[in-house]
KOLZA-66292 format. One record per residue (C-alpha): z negated, y, x negated. Coordinates in steps of 0.25 Angstrom, whole numbers, plus 2048, in hexadecimal, padded with zeros to 3 digits. Layout:
N
+-----+-----+-----+
|  zz |  yy |  xx |
+-----+-----+-----+
|   Z |   Y |   X |
...
+-----+-----+-----+
END
This chain:
85
+-----+-----+-----+
|  zz |  yy |  xx |
+-----+-----+-----+
| 800 | 800 | 800 |
| 803 | 80E | 7FB |
| 7F9 | 818 | 7F6 |
| 7F8 | 825 | 7FF |
| 7F0 | 832 | 7FB |
| 7E8 | 83A | 805 |
| 7E6 | 849 | 805 |
| 7DB | 847 | 7FB |
| 7E3 | 83F | 7F2 |
| 7DA | 833 | 7F4 |
| 7E2 | 827 | 7F6 |
| 7E2 | 81E | 802 |
| 7E6 | 80F | 7FF |
| 7E7 | 803 | 808 |
| 7DA | 7FD | 809 |
| 7DF | 7F0 | 803 |
| 7E4 | 7F7 | 7F6 |
| 7DB | 7F8 | 7EA |
| 7D9 | 806 | 7E4 |
| 7E1 | 809 | 7D8 |
| 7DA | 809 | 7CB |
| 7D1 | 815 | 7C9 |
| 7CF | 817 | 7D8 |
| 7C5 | 811 | 7E3 |
| 7C6 | 80F | 7F2 |
| 7BC | 816 | 7FB |
| 7BB | 815 | 80A |
| 7B9 | 823 | 811 |
| 7B5 | 827 | 81F |
| 7AA | 826 | 829 |
| 7AF | 81D | 834 |
| 7BD | 819 | 82F |
| 7BE | 816 | 820 |
| 7CB | 81A | 818 |
| 7CD | 814 | 80A |
| 7D0 | 81E | 7FF |
| 7D2 | 81B | 7F1 |
| 7CD | 826 | 7E7 |
| 7CC | 827 | 7D8 |
| 7C0 | 822 | 7D1 |
| 7BE | 830 | 7CB |
| 7B9 | 834 | 7D8 |
| 7AC | 82C | 7D6 |
| 7A7 | 836 | 7CB |
| 7A9 | 842 | 7D4 |
| 79C | 848 | 7DB |
| 7A3 | 84A | 7E9 |
| 7A8 | 83C | 7E9 |
| 79B | 837 | 7E4 |
| 795 | 83E | 7F0 |
| 79E | 835 | 7FA |
| 79A | 829 | 7F2 |
| 78B | 82C | 7F4 |
| 78D | 82D | 803 |
| 794 | 81F | 802 |
| 788 | 81A | 7FB |
| 77E | 820 | 805 |
| 785 | 819 | 811 |
| 78A | 80C | 80B |
| 783 | 80A | 7FE |
| 78B | 800 | 7F7 |
| 790 | 7F8 | 803 |
| 79C | 7FE | 808 |
| 7A2 | 7F9 | 815 |
| 7B1 | 7FA | 811 |
| 7AF | 7F2 | 804 |
| 7B2 | 7FF | 7FC |
| 7AC | 80C | 7FA |
| 7A9 | 813 | 807 |
| 7A7 | 822 | 808 |
| 7A1 | 826 | 815 |
| 7A7 | 834 | 817 |
| 7B2 | 83A | 820 |
| 7BF | 838 | 81A |
| 7C2 | 847 | 819 |
| 7B5 | 849 | 811 |
| 7BA | 83E | 807 |
| 7C7 | 845 | 806 |
| 7C1 | 853 | 804 |
| 7B8 | 84D | 7F9 |
| 7C3 | 845 | 7F2 |
| 7CD | 850 | 7F3 |
| 7C4 | 859 | 7EA |
| 7C4 | 84E | 7DF |
| 7D3 | 84E | 7DC |
+-----+-----+-----+
END
């Protein structure tokens, strides 16, 4: 399946596809989750770490989607990641 890029330049890849080297998949949303593939360099950014803290508070290390789930509105995630470009 092809790679498409959202407005925030975060990539959405088919759920069955493994992320490319140097990227990780995260699931974003409150009720309905959407899969995004982001650069691992985001992990060192304070604003992205704040999203990860929300995830840890809600899920601990047991994520229902099998991958990293970030419990925030999709538009908030896009706002944060668009500043990391």
